[in-house]
C-alpha positions in Angstrom: 13.9 -14.0 -1.6 16.0 -15.1 -4.8 19.5 -15.8 -3.7 21.2 -14.0 -6.3 19.7 -10.6 -5.0 21.0 -8.3 -2.5 18.4 -6.9 -0.2 17.2 -3.3 -0.1 16.8 -3.3 3.4 13.2 -2.5 2.8 10.8 -5.2 2.6 8.6 -3.2 0.2 11.5 -2.6 -2.1 12.3 -6.2 -2.4 8.9 -7.2 -3.7 8.9 -4.1 -5.9 12.2 -5.4 -7.4 11.3 -8.8 -7.1 13.9 -9.6 -4.5 16.3 -7.1 -4.6 19.4 -5.3 -6.4 21.2 -7.7 -9.0 24.6 -7.6 -7.5 27.4 -5.9 -9.3 25.7 -3.5 -10.8 25.0 0.5 -10.5 21.7 2.0 -9.5 20.7 5.5 -9.6 18.1 7.0 -6.9 17.0 10.1 -8.2 15.0 13.0 -6.1 14.5 16.3 -5.2 16.6 17.3 -1.8 14.5 15.7 1.1 13.1 13.2 -0.9 14.5 10.4 1.1 17.5 9.3 -1.1 19.8 9.2 1.6 17.5 7.1 3.8 17.1 4.4 1.0 21.0 4.4 0.9 21.5 3.9 4.6 18.8 1.0 4.5 21.0 -0.5 1.4 24.2 -0.2 3.6 22.8 -1.2 6.9 21.2 -4.4 5.5 24.6 -5.5 4.2 26.5 -4.7 7.5 24.0 -6.7 9.5 25.2 -9.6 7.2 28.8 -9.1 8.0 29.4 -7.2 4.5 32.1 -4.6 4.5 30.0 -1.5 3.3 31.2 1.9 2.5 29.2 5.7 2.2 31.1 8.1 0.2 29.7 11.5 1.0 30.5 14.7 -1.0 28.0 16.8 0.4 26.9 16.0 4.1 29.7 15.7 6.9 30.0 12.4 8.3 28.8 13.5 11.7 25.9 15.1 10.2 25.2 11.7 8.4 25.7 9.8 11.7 23.3 12.1 13.4 21.1 11.7 10.8 21.1 7.7 10.9 21.0 7.5 14.5 17.7 9.7 14.5 16.6 6.5 11.8 17.7 4.1 14.4 20.0 2.8 11.7 23.0 0.9 13.3 26.0 2.8 11.7 29.0 0.6 13.7 29.6 -1.6 10.5 29.6 1.5 8.1 32.8 3.1 6.8 32.3 6.4 5.7 34.7 8.4 3.1 34.2 12.1 3.8 35.0 14.1 0.5 32.9 16.9 1.5 34.5 20.5 1.7 36.2 21.2 4.7 35.9 24.4 7.1 39.4 25.5 5.5 38.3 25.2 2.1 36.6 28.8 2.3 40.4 30.1 3.8 42.3 28.4 0.7 40.1 29.6 -1.9 42.8 32.2 -3.2 44.9 29.1 -4.2 42.5 28.4 -7.1 43.5 31.8 -8.9 45.6 30.2 -11.7 44.2 26.4 -11.6 40.5 25.8 -11.7 38.8 23.8 -8.6 38.5 20.8 -11.1 42.5 20.6 -11.5 43.2 20.8 -8.0 40.5 18.6 -6.5 39.9 15.9 -9.1 43.3 14.0 -8.4 43.4 13.7 -4.6 39.5 12.8 -4.6 40.3 9.9 -7.1 43.3 8.9 -5.3 41.3 8.9 -2.0 38.0 6.7 -3.4 40.8 4.0 -4.8 42.7 3.5 -1.5 39.8 3.5 0.4 38.1 0.6 -2.1 41.2 -1.2 -2.5 41.8 -1.4 1.5 38.2 -2.1 2.7 37.0 -4.1 -0.5 33.5 -3.3 0.2 30.4 -5.3 -1.3 28.2 -2.4 -1.3 29.1 1.4 -1.9 26.4 4.2 -1.7 27.9 7.4 -2.9 25.7 10.6 -2.0 25.6 12.4 -4.4 27.2 11.8 -7.9 26.0 15.3 -9.1 29.3 17.0 -7.0 31.4 15.1 -9.5 30.6 17.6 -12.2 32.3 20.3 -10.4 35.4 18.1 -10.5 35.4 17.8 -14.3 36.1 20.3 -16.5 33.0 20.0 -19.2 30.2 17.6 -19.7 32.0 15.2 -21.8 34.7 14.7 -19.3 32.3 14.3 -16.5 30.2 11.6 -18.6 33.8 10.0 -19.3 34.9 10.1 -15.6 31.9 8.8 -14.2 31.3 6.0 -16.6 35.1 4.7 -16.0 34.7 5.1 -12.1 31.2 2.8 -12.3 33.2 0.1 -14.2 36.1 0.4 -11.9 33.8 -0.3 -8.9 31.5 -2.8 -10.7 34.0 -4.9 -12.1 34.8 -5.7 -8.5 31.8 -6.9 -8.1 30.6 -4.2 -5.9 27.0 -3.2 -5.8 26.8 0.5 -5.9 23.8 3.1 -5.4 24.4 6.5 -6.0 21.9 9.5 -5.9 21.8 12.8 -8.1 19.7 15.9 -7.6 18.3 16.5 -11.0 16.6 19.7 -12.3 15.6 21.5 -15.2 18.6 23.6 -15.2 20.8 20.4 -14.5 19.4 17.3 -15.9 20.8 13.9 -15.0 20.1 12.2 -18.4 23.4 10.9 -18.6 23.7 9.5 -15.4 20.3 7.6 -16.0 21.9 6.1 -19.2 25.1 5.0 -17.5 23.2 3.2 -14.7 21.8 -0.2 -14.7 18.9 0.9 -12.7 16.9 3.9 -11.8 14.8 4.3 -9.0 12.6 7.6 -9.0 11.4 9.5 -5.7 8.9 11.7 -6.0 7.1 14.0 -3.4 4.1 15.9 -4.5 1.0 17.7 -2.3 2.4 15.3 0.8 2.4 12.0 -1.0 5.5 10.2 -1.5 6.1 7.6 -4.0 8.7 5.6 -5.6 8.9 4.4 -9.3 11.5 2.2 -11.0 12.0 3.2 -14.6 14.9 1.2 -15.6 16.2 -2.3 -13.9 18.5 -4.2 -16.4 18.6 -7.9 -16.0 15.2 -8.5 -14.4 11.4 -7.6 -14.4 10.2 -5.1 -11.7 6.8 -4.0 -10.6 5.7 -1.3 -12.5 3.9 2.1 -10.9 4.1 4.6 -8.3 4.4 2.9 -5.0 3.7 5.1 -1.9 6.1 5.2 0.6 6.6 7.0 3.9 9.6 8.2 5.8 9.3 7.5 9.5 11.3 7.6 12.6 12.5 3.9 11.7 13.3 4.8 8.3 11.4 4.3 5.1 8.4 2.3 4.6 7.4 1.3 1.1 3.9 0.1 0.2 3.8 -1.9 -3.3 0.9 -1.1 -5.6 -1.3 -4.3 -5.8 -1.2 -6.6 -8.8 -3.6 -9.0 -8.3 -2.4 -11.5 -10.6 0.8 -11.9 -9.0 -0.8 -13.3 -5.9 -3.3 -16.0 -6.3 -4.3 -19.1 -4.4 -6.8 -21.7 -5.9 -10.2 -20.2 -6.1 -12.9 -22.3 -3.6 -16.7 -21.6 -4.2 -17.4 -22.7 -0.4 -20.5 -21.4 0.9 -20.4 -18.8 3.9 -24.0 -19.0 5.7 -25.1 -15.9 7.6 -26.7 -18.2 10.1 -30.1 -16.7 9.7 -32.3 -19.3 7.8 -34.4 -16.6 5.9 -31.3 -14.8 4.8 -29.5 -17.9 3.5 -33.0 -18.7 1.6 -32.5 -15.2 -0.1 -29.1 -16.0 -1.1 -29.6 -19.8 -2.2 -27.3 -20.7 0.8 -25.1 -17.5 1.5 -22.5 -15.7 0.1 -19.4 -17.9 -1.7 -16.0 -17.6 -0.7 -13.5 -15.9 -3.2 -16.2 -13.4 -4.1 -17.5 -9.7 -3.6 -20.7 -9.0 -1.8 -21.8 -5.5 -2.0 -24.5 -4.5 1.0 -26.1 -1.3 -0.3 -28.5 1.1 1.4 -29.0 4.3 3.2 -27.7 5.5 6.7 -28.9 3.5 9.5 -30.7 0.5 7.7 -28.3 -1.9 8.9 -25.7 -2.6 6.4 -22.7 -3.1 8.7 -25.0 -5.3 11.3 -25.6 -7.5 8.5 -21.8 -8.0 7.5 -21.2 -8.4 11.2 -23.8 -11.2 11.3 -21.7 -13.2 8.6 -18.7 -12.8 10.8 -20.4 -14.0 13.9 -21.3 -17.3 12.1 -17.8 -17.4 10.7 -16.6 -17.2 14.3 -18.5 -20.2 15.1 -16.5 -21.7 12.6 -13.2 -20.6 13.9 -12.5 -18.2 11.3 -10.9 -15.1 11.4 -12.7 -11.7 10.1 -11.7 -8.1 10.0 -13.6 -4.8 9.7 -12.0 -1.9 8.2 -14.3 1.3 9.5 -13.5 4.5 7.9 -16.5 6.5 9.4 -17.8 4.8 12.6 -15.9 5.1 15.7 -14.3 1.6 17.0 -16.1 1.9 20.5 -19.5 2.9 18.9 -19.3 0.0 16.4 -18.6 -2.2 19.5 -21.4 -0.8 21.5 -24.0 -1.4 18.7 -22.8 -4.9 17.7 -23.2 -5.8 21.3 -26.8 -4.4 21.8 -27.8 -6.6 18.7 -26.7 -9.7 20.1 -23.3 -10.1 18.1 -20.7 -11.2 20.6 -18.2 -8.8 19.2 -15.5 -8.3 22.3 -15.8 -12.2 22.6 -15.0 -12.7 19.4 -12.1 -10.1 19.7 -10.6 -11.8 22.7 -10.4 -15.0 20.6 -8.9 -13.6 17.4 -11.7 -14.3 15.4 -12.2 -10.8 14.7 -10.4 -7.5 14.4 -11.9 -4.2 13.8 -9.2 -1.6 12.7 -10.6 2.1 12.7 -9.0 3.9 9.4 -8.2 7.8 9.0 -8.6 7.8 5.2 -6.7 10.9 4.8 -3.7 9.9 6.6 -3.4 6.5 4.8 -2.9 6.4 0.8 -4.6 3.1 -0.8 -1.2 1.5 -1.2 -0.6 2.2 2.6 -4.3 0.5 3.2 -4.0 -2.1 1.0 -0.7 -3.4 2.8 -2.5 -3.1 6.1 -4.9 -5.3 4.7 -2.5 -7.8 3.0 -0.8 -8.3 6.7 -4.3 -9.2 7.8 -4.9 -12.0 5.1 -1.2 -13.2 4.7 -0.2 -13.1 8.4 -3.6 -13.3 10.2 -5.2 -15.3 8.0 -8.3 -13.6 7.8 -11.3 -15.1 5.8 -13.6 -12.3 5.4 -13.1 -8.8 5.1 -15.4 -5.8 5.4 -14.5 -2.4 4.1 -17.4 -0.1 6.0 -17.7 2.0 3.8 -16.9 2.7 0.3 -17.6 6.4 0.6 -14.8 6.3 3.2 -12.2 4.7 1.5 -12.9 7.1 -1.7 -11.1 10.0 0.6 -8.2 7.7 0.7 -7.6 8.3 -3.1 -7.1 11.8 -2.6 -9.0 12.9 -6.1 -7.6 10.1 -7.9 -10.3 7.9 -9.7 -11.9 5.2 -7.3 -12.5 2.3 -9.3 -8.9 1.4 -9.9 -7.8 1.0 -6.7 -10.7 -0.3 -5.3 -10.8 -3.0 -8.4 -7.1 -3.8 -7.2 -7.8 -4.4 -3.7 -11.0 -6.6 -4.6 -9.2 -9.0 -6.8 -6.3 -9.3 -4.5 -8.8 -10.4 -1.5 -10.6 -12.4 -4.3 -7.8 -14.5 -5.4 -6.6 -14.9 -2.0 -9.7 -17.0 -1.2 -11.4 -14.0 0.9 -14.8 -13.5 1.1 -15.1 -9.6 0.6 -18.2 -7.5 2.2 -18.1 -4.0 0.8 -20.5 -1.4 2.8 -22.2 1.3 0.2 -24.3 3.9 1.3 -26.9 5.5 -0.8 -27.8 9.4 0.1 -31.7 8.6 -0.8 -33.6 7.6 2.4 -36.6 6.4 0.4 -37.6 6.9 -3.2 -36.5 5.6 -6.5 -34.3 2.6 -5.8 -30.3 2.9 -6.7 -28.0 0.0 -5.9 -24.9 2.3 -5.8 -24.4 6.1 -6.8 -20.7 5.5 -7.7 -20.8 3.1 -10.4 -19.1 0.1 -8.7 -21.7 -2.6 -9.2 -19.9 -4.4 -12.0 -17.4 -5.3 -9.4 -19.7 -7.4 -7.1 -20.4 -10.7 -7.5 -23.5 -10.3 -5.2 -25.6 -7.4 -4.6 -27.8 -7.2 -1.4 -29.9 -4.2 -0.7 -31.4 -2.9 2.2 -33.8 0.2 2.5 -36.6 1.9 4.0 -40.5 1.6 3.2 -43.7 3.3 4.4 -45.9 0.5 5.2 -49.3 0.8 7.2 -48.1 4.2 8.4 -44.7 3.0 9.6 -41.1 3.3 8.5 -40.2 -0.3 7.9 -37.1 -2.1 6.7 -36.5 -4.4 3.9 -33.9 -6.6 2.4 -33.3 -8.3 -1.1 -31.0 -9.7 -3.6 -30.4 -7.9 -6.9 -27.7 -10.0 -8.2 -25.6 -13.3 -7.6 -23.3 -14.7 -10.1 -22.7 -18.0 -8.6 -26.2 -19.0 -7.9 -29.8 -18.3 -8.2 -31.5 -16.2 -5.3 -34.6 -15.6 -4.2 -36.4 -12.8 -6.2 -38.9 -11.5 -3.3 -38.0 -8.9 -0.6 -38.2 -9.8 3.3 -38.7 -7.5 6.3 -35.6 -6.7 7.8 -35.8 -6.1 11.6 -33.0 -5.2 14.1 -33.6 -6.3 17.8 -31.8 -6.7 20.8 -31.8 -10.4 20.1 -30.1 -10.0 16.6 -31.7 -9.7 13.3 -35.1 -11.0 12.5 -35.9 -11.7 8.8 -39.9 -12.0 7.9 -41.3 -14.2 5.3 -41.5 -13.3 1.5 -43.4 -9.8 1.0 -45.0 -11.9 -2.2 -47.6 -9.1 -2.5 -45.5 -5.7 -2.2 -45.3 -4.1 -5.4 -43.4 -0.8 -6.8 -40.1 -1.3 -4.7 -38.0 0.1 -7.6 -40.4 2.9 -8.1 -40.0 3.9 -4.8 -43.8 4.2 -4.2 -44.4 0.7 -2.7 -47.9 -0.6 -2.2 -49.7 -3.9 -0.8 -51.9 -5.6 -2.8 -55.1 -6.7 -0.9 -54.7 -10.1 0.8 -51.2 -8.9 2.2 
């Protein structure tokens, strides 16, 4: 993190702002009631208080008691936070008759301003959070006066090198365009159909990460998941070949799959796609490498049982830390949240192979959005980090005309391995082949593919098999 930035108190937001807030500037946090504005402000103040900085919370709506209860429920330590309560008291209603001659603006503005100035002069805070600036509109006689007062107020604070966050509750009836204009940065909090996102629309003096970034309000406050920008995170590319440990499959692939590439393993249900992926992970575990499987459809325990039944020692791999199996509920996680989970495995646990099982399960997490941009960003990030990606893709057709994928993602793949069922000699049999390989040549024949209790078994090339792509295969005489 840059030394000349102030932490937001939220790791993901620090990343979006390339280190945090620029000190001595004023930032607007916009959003409807319940969007998370106060929580974001509490993170900002708590981060400063934890570093021994004097910080001030100016509240014009909720009482200090209410705010402290909210903060305690989110596990914030408020001991180092000074509160200035400018919210209406219970006596206000009883004294309302005093405003028969003078407008509320004329009566309230002077004591309010005086209390703020006195608090700032005595505390000398480095951070101030104002919730909300919208309330100051009612202390001004007109719009022009409001803008003039707010601009003067913000300059009074920033000229003292105080970093200011202030909120607004905008609406069509009460827009906050003027506050956006006066601020040095604008953070927009949105809550739409159950999904919460944050977008930065202005940030003077610095670049920032564009886009809508998912966030979640939890019992620990706000967690923000930056949208992936693969080009930002990149390591030196390696073309190291990863063996499957099975000579016949390695012959098909002219050695195996390469590091920093995407391999699409395609085929109908039950044909052995996940098992083939685990075979690469089994071999990697022998070299001490860590792999991770994200299963969107199959129960973790079922996957473990099935893997052990075909001689893949997944329990031993899990115990040694060379394998992680993460069961994902796609309707719970947004694509940004899922990408954050993957990043933790890659950047903190040094996972070298990542398998997504399956693409159709991952598709549910995009919730009606287009699949390709999200999958493209995730895969390119993994490529850039030197990770081998295994995408498990299920096709609906059990037999019939061949399709590598039915959702238009084959362009992403550097390697396409396909598995399918064939009826030969009155039996339903499996075959494996390679359709595409960018990094090297590959074997153009098919091989029989069997799943046994001793592991995977791959036969010799089926050189006399014809009609595989048409869906009507036949063996020529002599086979």
